[in-house]
C-alpha positions, -999 to 999 in steps of 0.1 A, spaced: -387 -36 170 -380 9 181 -409 28 170 -406 65 160 -420 77 191 -384 64 210 -357 71 192 -340 105 200 -338 129 167 -308 130 153 -290 164 160 -253 183 158 -256 179 199 -265 133 196 -256 125 160 -223 103 180 -246 89 206 -277 79 176 -246 67 150 -232 45 177 -268 32 190 -269 12 161 -235 -7 167 -240 -42 185 -210 -23 214 -214 -51 237 -203 -79 218 -165 -89 222 -157 -78 186 -142 -46 187 -148 -35 156 -182 -18 162 -158 0 192 -140 7 158 -164 22 137 -182 42 169 -148 63 175 -138 67 141 -176 78 134 -176 104 166 -140 117 157 -154 129 125 -184 138 145 -162 162 160 -141 171 139 -172 183 116 -187 201 147 -152 220 160 -143 231 117 -185 238 107 -167 227 70 -194 240 38 -207 217 19 -180 227 -6 -154 222 20 -167 188 24 -169 178 -11 -133 193 -14 -125 169 16 -139 141 -3 -126 146 -36 -94 147 -16 -103 108 -1 -106 95 -37 -80 103 -51 -62 92 -25 -76 60 -39 -73 63 -76 -35 73 -65 -25 40 -49 -14 8 -70 9 -22 -73 38 2 -75 24 30 -48 9 30 -19 -6 64 -14 -29 52 16 4 41 33 18 70 22 -6 97 42 -12 71 71 29 78 72 31 111 74 5 116 99 21 101 118 -1 75 119 16 48 113 51 55 135 21 55 161 12 19 154 42 8 154 53 24 189 25 8 206 27 -25 192 63 -30 191 74 -26 225 106 -38 234 136 -40 261 161 -9 254 187 -35 238 167 -48 216 166 -31 180 136 -7 176 112 -9 146 101 17 123 77 22 95 80 0 59 69 36 39 53 35 7 87 19 -17 86 -15 0 89 -46 -24 77 -79 -12 92 -99 -39 128 -84 -35 154 -112 -51 175 -137 -30 211 -123 -33 246 -140 -20 270 -133 7 290 -107 -7 265 -97 -37 263 -56 -56 231 -44 -52 240 -15 -73 231 -32 -106 237 1 -124 267 13 -101 255 50 -97 269 67 -71 300 69 -45 299 27 -30 296 14 4 300 -20 20 276 -31 45 282 -56 65 254 -67 94 254 -90 119 214 -106 135 222 -118 173 191 -123 203 192 -108 233 219 -130 250 245 -118 216 240 -153 203 244 -150 165 213 -159 144 217 -182 114 191 -185 85 173 -157 98 167 -133 65 170 -94 57 152 -77 29 172 -43 21 157 -15 0 165 24 -7 168 50 -24 193 58 -52 220 88 -52 193 108 -61 169 100 -39 144 80 -61 132 43 -50 135 19 -83 97 19 -83 100 54 -83 118 56 -116 110 22 -139 122 33 -171 151 52 -155 161 27 -130 170 -12 -130 148 -35 -119 153 -40 -84 176 -21 -80 189 -11 -49 172 -42 -35 183 -74 -22 174 -113 1 196 -123 18 202 -151 48 224 -152 75 257 -174 81 260 -195 106 272 -169 126 241 -147 122 264 -125 98 259 -109 58 278 -84 39 269 -69 3 280 -37 -15 256 -13 -26 254 24 -31 256 58 -2 218 63 1 208 99 -4 179 118 16 145 129 -7 115 146 0 86 127 -5 70 125 -34 42 154 -40 28 144 -72 7 126 -53 -25 139 -31 -8 136 2 23 146 -7 5 179 -16 -17 182 8 10 183 38 31 206 16 4 229 13 0 226 55 35 232 56 41 203 73 84 189 68 85 165 38 120 158 40 136 124 44 175 119 58 199 96 38 188 61 56 190 23 44 159 -3 52 154 -35 64 131 -61 72 146 -85 95 127 -121 97 137 -156 119 119 -188 132 107 -181 170 116 -148 167 93 -118 165 102 -95 126 123 -66 125 111 -36 105 139 -4 111 158 22 93 195 26 96 206 62 89 237 84 80 248 101 113 264 131 89 226 137 76 221 175 82 183 173 86 177 140 101 151 161 130 129 164 99 120 130 96 85 136 79 80 98 86 88 101 121 114 76 118 145 85 134 161 69 164 194 72 182 203 38 182 194 39 141 221 69 135 250 50 123 285 68 111 291 57 74 323 57 78 354 53 52 363 19 49 402 9 57 425 16 35 397 24 3 402 60 -2 367 59 -28 347 34 -4 323 43 28 314 10 52 282 6 77 282 -22 103 258 -30 120 237 -53 146 201 -57 144 188 -76 179 156 -95 181 135 -108 205 119 -138 209 80 -139 204 58 -148 229 37 -177 241 8 -173 227 -24 -178 248 -52 -193 250 
């Protein structure tokens, strides 16, 4: 039992150490270490910027508003983490792969787990508003061997730069979304429309804060994918249109040279464009005891 005489006083200088002393930092559990590190970062920030009580209350109000803005259709906490680069950094740390493998990016706030199953060759643009795009994809391993029965989930913004779950009253349910299963040669194809770049929504607290701070909120035109197969690491990634002039301003830090492609005119079709891409998967590492 610690007596009051032996307790360290909580001061501006000792705040982090006093808080950490209450945690079981000697255990193998990393949670106490993480909590102590988060608290120290918060203490350092407070010491550096020395907010007034009113400014601190405003920060708490912002975090509260972020929580209120998160629901089953929109995850404002994910958006905030994305906009400050935290999500991208977590991916960089946790998905190191050989250079020939397809790199990971982030899912972003508009992913849905209930994308409908689509047949190979089908149309995912349910309202067919926009310039036609034909997508041909293949999934292979590091040796170039096809991966049959891989699952590819895709989603994208429409020709005005909006996702279907941003406009539930204007777009059909599950518009521009689909789940496909690759054939014996690891291939699928489907029809869609050309995506358009867009500004990250500023109608919520995360977007407003970053806009007021002068940060770019632009996302260049892209299509997003999650690719999974038994025995392989799941790929979460984007494919970007090389003709988008704002590739260097991506608000979610997802643009990588390997993910930029030419959405070229389709051979023999003056109206449609074509996107071809091969996903290269890495086998999962054996679990260690």
